[in-house]
C-alpha positions in Angstrom: 34.4 -39.8 33.0 35.1 -36.8 30.5 34.0 -39.0 27.5 30.7 -39.8 29.3 30.2 -36.1 30.1 30.9 -35.2 26.4 28.4 -37.7 25.2 25.8 -36.4 27.7 26.5 -32.9 26.5 26.2 -34.0 22.8 22.9 -35.7 23.4 21.6 -32.7 25.3 22.6 -30.3 22.5 21.3 -32.6 19.8 18.1 -33.3 21.7 17.5 -29.5 22.3 18.2 -28.9 18.6 15.7 -31.6 17.5 13.2 -30.3 20.0 13.5 -26.8 18.6 13.3 -28.1 15.0 10.1 -29.9 15.9 8.6 -26.7 17.5 9.6 -24.8 14.3 8.0 -27.6 12.1 5.0 -27.5 14.3 4.5 -23.8 14.1 5.3 -23.9 10.3 2.8 -26.6 9.9 0.2 -24.8 11.9 0.8 -21.6 9.9 0.4 -23.5 6.7 -2.8 -25.0 7.8 -4.1 -21.7 8.9 -3.1 -20.2 5.6 -4.7 -23.1 3.8 -7.8 -22.8 5.8 -8.1 -19.0 5.3 -7.4 -19.4 1.6 -10.0 -22.1 1.1 -12.5 -19.9 3.1 -11.8 -17.0 0.9 -12.2 -18.9 -2.2 -15.4 -20.5 -0.9 -16.9 -17.1 -0.1 -15.9 -15.8 -3.5 -17.5 -18.6 -5.2 -20.7 -18.3 -3.1 -20.8 -14.7 -4.0 -20.5 -15.6 -7.8 -23.4 -18.0 -7.3 -25.5 -15.5 -5.3 -25.0 -12.9 -8.0 -25.6 -15.4 -10.8 -29.0 -16.5 -9.5 -29.8 -13.0 -8.2 -30.6 -14.5 -4.9 -31.2 -11.2 -3.3 -34.1 -10.5 -5.7 -35.8 -14.0 -5.5 -39.2 -14.1 -3.7 -39.1 -17.3 -1.9 -42.8 -17.1 -1.2 -43.6 -17.3 -5.0 -41.4 -20.4 -5.6 -43.5 -23.5 -6.0 -43.0 -26.9 -7.3 -44.4 -25.8 -10.6 -42.3 -22.7 -11.2 -38.8 -23.7 -9.7 -37.5 -25.2 -12.8 -36.0 -22.0 -14.2 -34.2 -21.4 -11.0 -32.9 -25.0 -10.9 -31.6 -24.5 -14.4 -29.6 -21.5 -13.4 -28.2 -23.3 -10.4 -27.2 -26.3 -12.5 -25.1 -23.9 -14.6 -22.8 -23.3 -11.5 -22.6 -27.0 -10.4 -21.4 -30.0 -12.3 -18.7 -32.7 -12.5 -15.9 -30.4 -13.6 -17.0 -27.5 -11.5 -15.6 -26.5 -8.1 -19.1 -26.1 -6.9 -20.7 -29.5 -6.2 -24.0 -28.6 -4.9 -26.2 -25.4 -4.6 -29.5 -25.4 -2.7 -32.0 -22.6 -1.7 -33.7 -23.1 1.7 -36.5 -21.1 3.0 -36.9 -19.9 6.6 -38.8 -22.9 7.6 -35.7 -25.0 6.8 -37.3 -26.6 3.8 -35.4 -27.1 0.5 -37.0 -25.1 -2.2 -34.7 -25.4 -5.1 -31.5 -27.7 -5.5 -29.4 -29.0 -8.3 -30.6 -32.4 -6.8 -34.4 -32.4 -7.5 -34.7 -35.5 -5.2 -34.3 -33.5 -2.1 -36.5 -30.6 -3.0 -39.3 -30.1 -0.5 -37.5 -32.0 2.1 -36.4 -30.8 5.6 -32.8 -29.4 5.5 -30.7 -31.9 7.5 -28.7 -29.2 9.4 -31.7 -27.2 10.5 -30.3 -26.7 14.0 -27.2 -25.3 12.6 -29.3 -22.8 10.5 -31.2 -21.7 13.4 -28.1 -21.1 15.5 -26.6 -18.6 12.9 -26.2 -15.2 14.4 -24.9 -13.2 11.3 -26.1 -12.3 8.0 -22.7 -13.1 6.4 -21.7 -16.4 4.6 -20.5 -18.9 7.1 -18.7 -22.2 6.7 -21.1 -24.7 8.1 -18.7 -27.7 7.9 -15.6 -29.0 6.4 -15.1 -32.6 5.4 -12.8 -34.8 3.4 -14.2 -37.1 0.7 -11.5 -39.1 -0.9 -8.7 -36.8 -1.8 -10.6 -33.6 -1.8 -12.0 -31.3 1.0 -15.6 -30.4 0.9 -16.6 -27.0 2.3 -20.3 -26.5 3.1 -21.1 -22.7 3.0 -24.4 -21.2 4.2 -25.4 -17.7 3.2 -28.4 -16.0 4.7 -30.4 -14.1 2.0 -31.9 -10.8 3.2 -34.2 -8.4 1.4 -35.2 -5.2 3.0 -33.8 -6.4 6.3 -36.1 -9.4 6.1 -34.5 -12.8 6.0 -35.9 -14.7 2.8 -34.0 -17.9 3.4 -30.5 -19.4 2.9 -28.2 -20.3 0.1 -26.2 -23.5 0.6 -23.1 -23.9 -1.5 -21.0 -27.1 -1.4 -17.6 -26.5 -2.7 -14.6 -28.7 -3.6 -11.1 -27.3 -3.1 -9.3 -30.2 -4.7 -7.1 -28.0 -6.7 -5.8 -26.3 -3.7 -5.3 -29.7 -1.8 -2.5 -30.6 -4.2 -0.8 -27.3 -3.3 -1.3 -28.0 0.3 0.0 -31.5 0.1 3.1 -30.3 -1.8 3.9 -27.8 0.8 3.4 -30.3 3.7 5.7 -32.8 1.7 8.3 -30.1 1.4 8.1 -29.3 5.0 8.5 -33.0 5.9 11.4 -33.6 3.5 13.0 -30.4 4.9 12.4 -31.6 8.5 13.9 -34.9 7.7 17.0 -33.4 6.1 17.4 -30.9 9.0 17.1 -33.8 11.5 19.8 -35.7 9.4 22.1 -32.7 9.2 21.6 -32.1 13.0 22.3 -35.7 13.9 25.4 -35.8 11.5 26.7 -32.5 12.9 26.3 -33.7 16.4 28.0 -37.1 15.6 30.9 -35.5 13.7 31.4 -32.8 16.4 31.3 -35.4 19.2 33.7 -37.6 17.2 36.2 -34.7 16.8 35.9 -33.8 20.4 36.1 -37.4 21.5 39.4 -37.8 19.6 40.8 -34.7 21.0 39.7 -35.7 24.5 41.1 -39.1 24.1 44.5 -37.4 23.2 44.2 -35.3 26.4 43.3 -38.5 28.5 46.2 -40.4 27.1 48.5 -37.4 27.9 47.2 -37.3 31.5 47.7 -41.1 31.8 51.2 -40.8 30.5 51.9 -38.1 33.0 50.4 -40.4 35.8 52.7 -43.2 34.6 55.7 -40.8 34.7 56.3 -41.3 30.9 57.6 -37.8 30.1 58.9 -38.8 26.7 55.3 -39.0 25.4 54.2 -36.2 23.0 50.7 -35.5 21.7 50.2 -35.8 17.9 48.0 -33.2 16.3 47.3 -31.1 13.2 48.3 -27.5 13.2 44.8 -26.6 11.8 43.1 -28.3 14.7 41.3 -25.9 17.0 42.8 -28.0 19.9 46.4 -27.2 18.5 47.1 -24.5 21.1 46.1 -26.9 24.1 48.2 -29.8 22.6 51.0 -27.5 22.1 50.9 -26.4 25.7 50.5 -30.0 26.8 53.7 -31.0 24.8 55.5 -28.0 26.4 54.4 -29.3 29.8 55.8 -32.7 29.1 59.2 -31.1 28.1 59.4 -29.0 31.2 58.3 -32.0 33.3 61.0 -34.1 31.8 63.6 -31.5 32.5 62.3 -31.1 36.0 62.2 -34.9 36.5 65.8 -35.2 35.3 66.9 -32.4 37.6 65.0 -34.0 40.4 66.5 -37.3 39.7 70.1 -35.8 39.7 69.4 -34.1 42.9 67.9 -37.3 44.5 71.0 -39.2 43.3 73.2 -36.6 44.9 71.3 -36.8 48.2 71.3 -40.5 48.1 75.1 -40.6 47.5 75.5 -38.2 50.3 73.3 -40.4 52.5 75.3 -43.5 51.5 78.7 -42.1 52.5 77.4 -40.8 55.8 78.3 -43.3 58.5 75.1 -42.7 60.3 71.8 -44.3 60.0 69.2 -41.8 58.8 65.4 -42.4 59.2 62.7 -39.8 58.4 59.1 -40.2 59.7 56.1 -38.0 58.9 53.6 -36.9 61.5 51.5 -40.1 61.0 54.8 -42.2 61.6 55.0 -43.3 58.0 58.5 -43.7 56.6 59.5 -40.9 54.3 63.0 -41.9 53.6 66.0 -43.9 55.1 69.6 -44.6 53.9 71.3 -48.0 53.3 73.6 -47.6 56.4 70.6 -47.7 58.6 69.8 -51.3 57.2 73.4 -52.2 58.1 73.0 -51.0 61.7 69.6 -52.7 62.1 70.9 -55.9 60.4 68.1 -56.0 57.9 69.9 -55.3 54.6 69.0 -58.8 53.1 65.3 -58.5 53.9 63.1 -58.2 50.9 60.7 -55.7 52.7 63.0 -53.6 54.9 60.4 -50.9 55.6 58.2 -53.6 57.4 61.2 -54.7 59.4 61.9 -51.0 60.5 58.2 -50.7 61.7 58.6 -53.9 63.6 61.7 -52.6 65.4 60.0 -49.3 66.1 57.0 -51.2 67.7 59.3 -53.6 69.6 61.3 -50.7 71.2 58.9 -48.4 73.2 61.8 -46.0 73.8 62.0 -45.2 70.2 58.3 -44.3 70.2 58.9 -42.1 73.2 61.7 -40.3 71.4 59.5 -39.8 68.3 56.7 -38.3 70.4 59.3 -36.0 72.3 61.0 -34.9 69.1 57.7 -33.9 67.4 56.7 -31.7 70.4 57.4 -28.1 69.4 58.7 -27.4 72.9 61.3 -30.1 72.7 62.3 -30.0 69.1 65.4 -32.2 69.6 66.2 -35.4 71.6 69.5 -37.3 72.1 69.7 -40.7 73.8 71.9 -43.8 74.2 69.9 -46.9 74.3 69.9 -50.6 73.7 67.8 -51.8 70.6 66.2 -55.2 70.2 66.4 -56.5 66.7 64.2 -59.0 64.9 67.1 -61.5 64.9 66.9 -61.7 68.6 70.1 -59.7 69.0 70.8 -56.4 70.8 72.8 -53.4 69.7 73.8 -50.3 71.4 73.0 -47.1 69.6 73.2 -43.3 70.0 70.2 -41.6 68.5 69.6 -37.9 67.7 66.0 -37.0 66.8 65.1 -33.7 65.4 61.8 -32.1 64.1 61.7 -30.8 60.6 59.3 -27.8 60.1 57.7 -26.3 57.1 56.8 -22.8 57.9 55.4 -22.8 61.4 54.2 -26.5 61.4 56.3 -29.6 62.1 55.9 -32.0 59.2 58.4 -34.9 60.0 61.0 -36.2 62.5 64.5 -37.3 61.4 66.5 -39.7 63.3 70.4 -39.8 63.2 71.4 -43.3 64.5 75.0 -44.3 65.3 76.2 -47.9 66.3 78.2 -47.4 69.4 80.0 -50.6 68.6 81.2 -49.1 65.3 82.3 -46.0 67.1 84.2 -48.0 69.5 85.9 -49.8 66.6 86.7 -46.5 65.0 88.4 -45.4 68.1 90.4 -48.7 68.3 91.3 -48.2 64.6 92.5 -44.7 65.4 94.7 -46.0 68.2 96.0 -48.6 65.9 96.7 -46.2 63.1 98.6 -44.1 65.6 100.5 -47.1 66.7 101.3 -48.0 63.1 102.6 -44.3 62.6 104.9 -44.8 65.7 106.1 -48.1 64.4 106.8 -46.6 61.1 108.8 -43.8 62.5 110.7 -46.3 64.8 111.3 -48.6 61.9 112.8 -45.7 60.0 115.1 -44.6 62.8 116.4 -48.1 64.0 115.9 -50.4 61.1 119.3 -49.7 59.8 120.9 -50.5 63.2 119.1 -53.7 63.6 119.8 -55.1 60.0 123.5 -54.3 60.2 124.3 -56.4 63.4 122.2 -59.3 61.9 124.1 -59.2 58.7 127.4 -59.2 60.7 126.2 -62.1 62.8 125.3 -64.1 59.7 128.7 -63.6 58.2 130.7 -64.5 61.3 128.5 -67.5 61.9 129.3 -68.7 58.4 133.1 -68.1 59.0 132.8 -69.9 62.3 131.0 -72.7 60.6 133.9 -73.1 58.0 136.5 -73.0 60.8 134.7 -75.7 62.8 134.5 -77.9 59.7 138.3 -78.1 59.9 138.1 -79.9 63.3 138.2 -83.8 62.8 134.7 -84.9 62.4 133.1 -86.9 65.1 134.5 -85.1 68.1 132.0 -84.1 70.8 133.3 -80.5 70.8 132.6 -80.2 67.0 129.1 -81.6 67.3 128.3 -79.2 70.1 129.7 -76.2 68.2 127.8 -77.2 65.0 124.6 -77.4 66.9 125.1 -73.9 68.4 125.9 -72.5 65.0 122.7 -74.1 63.7 120.7 -72.5 66.4 122.4 -69.2 65.7 121.4 -69.4 62.0 117.9 -70.3 62.8 117.5 -67.4 65.2 119.2 -64.9 62.7 116.8 -66.1 60.1 113.6 -65.8 62.4 114.8 -62.2 63.4 115.2 -61.2 59.7 111.7 -62.5 58.8 110.4 -60.7 61.9 112.0 -57.5 60.8 110.6 -58.0 57.3 107.1 -58.4 58.7 107.6 -55.4 60.9 108.5 -53.3 57.8 105.6 -54.7 55.8 103.2 -53.7 58.6 104.5 -50.2 59.1 104.9 -49.1 55.4 102.1 -48.2 53.0 100.9 -51.4 51.0 101.8 -51.1 47.3 99.2 -53.2 45.6 99.5 -54.5 41.9 95.8 -55.2 41.1 94.5 -57.7 38.5 91.4 -59.4 37.7 91.6 -62.8 39.5 89.4 -66.0 40.0 89.3 -66.6 43.7 88.6 -70.3 43.1 91.8 -70.4 41.2 93.7 -68.6 43.9 92.5 -71.1 46.5 93.4 -74.1 44.4 96.9 -72.7 44.1 97.1 -72.3 47.9 95.8 -75.9 48.4 98.7 -77.2 46.4 101.2 -75.2 48.5 99.8 -76.5 51.8 98.8 -79.9 50.7 101.9 -81.6 52.1 101.6 -79.8 55.4 98.0 -80.9 55.7 99.2 -84.5 55.4 101.7 -84.0 58.1 99.1 -82.4 60.4 96.5 -85.1 59.6 94.1 -82.3 58.4 91.5 -83.2 55.8 90.7 -80.4 53.4 87.1 -80.0 52.1 86.3 -77.5 49.3 82.9 -75.9 48.4 83.6 -73.6 45.5 80.7 -71.5 44.0 80.3 -71.9 40.2 80.6 -68.9 37.8 82.1 -66.8 40.6 82.6 -63.2 39.6 86.1 -62.0 39.1 87.7 -59.6 41.7 90.3 -56.9 41.3 93.1 -58.0 43.8 96.8 -58.6 44.2 97.0 -62.4 43.8 100.2 -62.7 45.9 98.9 -60.7 48.8 95.7 -62.5 48.9 97.4 -65.8 48.9 99.5 -64.5 51.8 96.4 -63.8 53.7 94.7 -67.1 53.1 97.8 -69.1 53.8 98.4 -67.2 57.1 94.8 -68.0 58.2 95.2 -71.7 57.1 98.5 -72.1 59.0 96.9 -70.7 62.1 94.0 -73.2 61.5 96.7 -76.1 61.3 98.3 -74.9 64.6 94.6 -74.9 66.2 94.3 -78.5 65.3 97.4 -80.2 66.8 95.8 -83.7 66.7 94.3 -83.3 63.2 90.9 -82.4 62.0 89.1 -80.9 59.0 89.6 -77.7 57.1 86.7 -76.3 55.1 87.3 -73.7 52.2 84.2 -72.3 50.6 83.4 -69.4 48.1 80.2 -67.6 47.2 79.0 -64.3 45.7 76.5 -62.0 47.4 75.5 -58.3 47.6 78.2 -57.2 45.0 80.8 -59.1 47.1 82.8 -62.3 46.8 83.3 -64.2 50.1 86.0 -66.6 51.1 85.2 -68.8 54.2 87.9 -70.7 56.0 86.7 -73.0 58.8 88.6 -75.4 61.2 87.5 -77.9 63.7 89.9 -76.8 66.4 89.1 -75.8 69.9 88.0 -72.2 69.1 89.3 -68.8 70.2 88.7 -68.1 73.9 86.1 -65.5 74.7 88.5 -63.2 76.6 90.9 -62.8 73.6 88.5 -62.5 70.7 88.8 -58.8 70.5 92.6 -58.9 70.4 93.6 -61.3 67.7 94.0 -58.7 65.1 96.0 -56.5 67.3 99.7 -56.0 66.6 102.1 -58.3 68.6 99.3 -60.3 70.2 99.9 -64.0 69.9 99.0 -67.2 71.9 101.8 -69.1 70.4 105.2 -69.3 72.1 107.1 -68.7 68.8 104.6 -66.2 67.3 105.4 -62.5 66.7 101.7 -61.3 66.7 102.2 -59.8 63.3 100.5 -62.2 60.9 96.8 -61.4 61.3 97.5 -57.8 61.8 99.3 -57.7 58.4 96.4 -59.9 56.9 93.7 -57.4 58.1 95.7 -54.6 56.7 96.0 -56.2 53.3 92.2 -57.0 53.1 91.4 -53.5 54.1 93.8 -52.1 51.4 91.7 -54.0 48.9 88.5 -52.2 50.3 87.5 -55.6 51.8 86.5 -56.9 55.1 87.8 -59.7 57.3 86.0 -61.1 60.4 85.5 -64.3 62.3 83.0 -66.3 64.3 84.1 -69.0 66.8 82.7 -71.5 69.3 84.4 -73.2 72.1 85.1 -76.9 71.1 83.7 -76.6 67.6 86.4 -74.4 65.8 86.6 -71.0 64.2 85.4 -69.6 60.9 87.1 -66.7 59.2 85.4 -64.8 56.3 87.2 -62.4 53.8 84.8 -60.3 51.8 86.1 -58.6 48.7 84.3 -56.2 46.3 83.5 -57.8 43.0 85.0 -56.3 39.8 
C-alpha cells in the first residue's frame, strides 16, 4: 500500500509539473506569436509608408490617371516591387474599387477582388487586410486609404513578404520546442529518480516493519549516513535494539512465571471476558488427563462445555458483586472418567474493569494422597526413632541366640546318629536358625525403610538391568512354571539410577508376581520411553489384587501372605521416589496385575 501511494503521489506531482510546463510553453508560444504578429505588422506598415512616400500617393490625383498616362506611376511602383524585394505587389485602387495602377498591368482596370473589405474599412490608417502563407513565407496584404484635403482619393494595396522574419520565428519556435522536450525529460527523470530513491527507502522501512511483525529483532536497516532518511533508519535500529532488550526481558519474566506455574501443585487456567484461553500451566493438563493431546486447548474447551457447573462458576466469578467463587465438584473428562476437584475462581481487574477470570484447580484425590503421604512420613519418623532406641536390644539377643544354637548343634552332633532324640533336636535347631535368619532380615528391612536412602547414582541401561534380573530369577521361574516374555524398546535412553536398588525393586515385584501365580502363568517385562521418562512394565497373569486392598499394598506392614512382613513394596516405593520416579499399578480380577515404574531420563 505505501508503495502504491508513493507512485500515485509521484504521478500526481509529475503530471502537475508537466501540465504547468505545458501552460508555460503555451503562454510563451502565444507571446512569441503575438510578438511576431506585432513585429510583422510594424514592418509592413513601415514598408507601406516608404511606398506611399516614394510614389507621393498623397499628391496623386486619381481622377487624372488614365490608361494612357499611368505608365510613369507604374514605373515608380515597379521600383519597390520585384523578385528580391520584400514588397511583392503594389496596387492603386480608386474609390469605385477599380484598379488604376499596378505592378501587374494585366489586372489594371479590373474590379478589386476584395471590394467588400474595402467598403467596410472604418479608418484612414493602414490596415492589414489579410495574412496568408505561401510556401515557406507569410504574405501580408496591407490596405492604406489615401486622403487629400479630407477627401478619400482611393486606396494603396501593398502585398509584403515577411520571409526573413519567418526564419527567426521558426528558430524561436524550435528553441521553445527543444527546451520543452528537454524540460519534460528533466521532469520525468527527476520524478523517476526521486521515486526510486523513496521507493528504496520505503522498501527498507517496509522490510523493517515486516521483521518486527515476524519478531525478528536481530534485523538492522542498512543505510548511508548521507541519506536524508538516515535519522529515520537510525531511530528504527534503536527501536529494534530496545525491542530486542524488552523481548529478552519479557522472555526471562515469562520463563520465571512459567517455572513458578510448573512447581505450583495446582492447575491454573485464565480465561478472558470472551471465554478465550489466555494461559494455563502444565499441571492443569495432568489434572484433566490431557497432557498427551496434540491440541490441549481444544480439550479444555470441550471439558468446559461438558461441565455446566464450570460455566456457572465462570459467570459468577466475572460478576463484580461476587468477585470470587469456591466449589468442590465432580468433573467429567473426555476419556469418560470422573475426577473430584476443588476450584477457586477469581476475577482479575485492570483499573475498574474486570478483564479475565483465573481458576485455581486442585485434584482432591491428590490432596488425599498427600495427606496419606504425610501420615506415612510421620509413621516413618516414629519407626526411625523406635529403631534407634530398640534396635540394639533386638540385635543382641538374636546374636546370642544364634551363638547358643550353634553350640547346641555341636553338642547334639556328639550324640550317636540315628537316634530319634537327635533327629528331633536337629529339626528344632534348624527351625531356630531359620527363624533367627528371618528375624535378622526383617530387622534389616526395618532399618532400610526407616533410615534415609543413600543412593550411588550412575548412568544405566534399564534393558541391561532387566536382563541381569532375568538371569537371577530364571531358575525360580522354571520351578514356578512361569514363562517370561520380554518386550524391550530399542535405543532406550539412559537413566541416572542406583543399579542395585532398582534391581531390588524389580526383583521384589517379580517375586510377588510369582506368588500371585501358584499354578504357573506368564510374566511380561516391557520397556519404553515417553515424555522425558523411561517406563518399566511388569505384568503377571495371576488372580489380580482385590478391590478392597488396592489402596493398602504400599502401606508399611500390610501383607496378604502368611509369612510376609509387609515391608517389600513400601521399601520399593521409597526407593523409586528417592530416584524422583513414580510407581503405580493397575489390576483386574482374574486377569492379573500390571506394575509400572517411571524413571526420569538422564
